C-alpha positions as CSV (number, residue, x, y, z in Angstrom):
1,M,-14.5,54.1,-18.7
2,R,-12.3,56.9,-17.6
3,P,-12.8,58.5,-14.2
4,P,-13.8,62.2,-14.2
5,F,-11.0,64.8,-14.1
6,D,-10.2,65.9,-10.5
7,I,-9.6,69.7,-10.7
8,E,-8.5,69.9,-7.1
9,F,-5.8,67.3,-7.7
10,A,-4.6,69.3,-10.7
11,F,-4.5,72.6,-8.7
12,K,-2.4,70.9,-6.0
13,G,0.0,69.6,-8.6
14,I,0.4,73.1,-10.2
15,I,0.8,74.8,-6.9
16,G,3.2,72.2,-5.7
17,T,5.4,72.6,-8.8
18,A,5.2,76.4,-8.9
19,S,6.1,77.0,-5.3
20,P,9.7,75.8,-5.4
21,V,10.2,77.7,-8.8
22,I,9.0,80.9,-7.2
23,G,11.3,80.3,-4.2
24,V,14.3,79.8,-6.5
25,I,13.5,83.0,-8.5
26,T,13.1,84.9,-5.3
27,S,16.5,83.7,-4.0
28,F,18.2,84.6,-7.2
29,Q,16.4,87.9,-7.6
30,E,19.5,90.1,-7.1
31,Q,21.6,88.2,-9.7
32,I,18.7,88.2,-12.2
33,E,18.3,92.0,-11.7
34,W,22.1,92.4,-12.2
35,H,22.0,90.4,-15.5
36,L,19.0,92.4,-16.8
37,R,20.8,95.7,-16.1
38,I,23.9,94.6,-17.9
39,A,21.8,93.3,-20.8
40,S,19.9,96.5,-21.1
41,L,23.2,98.5,-21.0
42,V,24.6,96.3,-23.8
43,V,21.4,96.8,-25.9
44,G,21.6,100.6,-25.3
45,L,25.2,100.7,-26.4
46,A,24.5,98.7,-29.5
47,V,21.6,101.0,-30.5
48,G,23.9,104.0,-29.9
49,V,26.6,102.6,-32.1
50,M,24.2,101.7,-34.9
51,S,22.8,105.3,-34.7
52,L,26.3,106.7,-34.9
53,V,27.2,104.6,-37.9
54,A,24.0,105.6,-39.7
55,M,24.7,109.3,-39.0
56,V,28.3,109.0,-40.3
57,R,27.1,107.2,-43.4
58,K,24.5,109.9,-44.0
59,L,27.1,112.7,-43.6
60,R,29.5,111.0,-46.0
61,R,26.9,110.8,-48.8
62,R,26.6,114.6,-48.9
């Protein structure tokens, strides 16, 4: 027969695993923020270029 599930043991395992991950994320926070800013800039530029291309195509049809 299987022993009952120990919820306290599971919580300790989850917290023990999550703590170092949160520490790594915190230490790399500045680099992550920099990459997110660059990514958002690239996406914004791509949307702008696609809008410009759509406007030029619309003007050429007339």
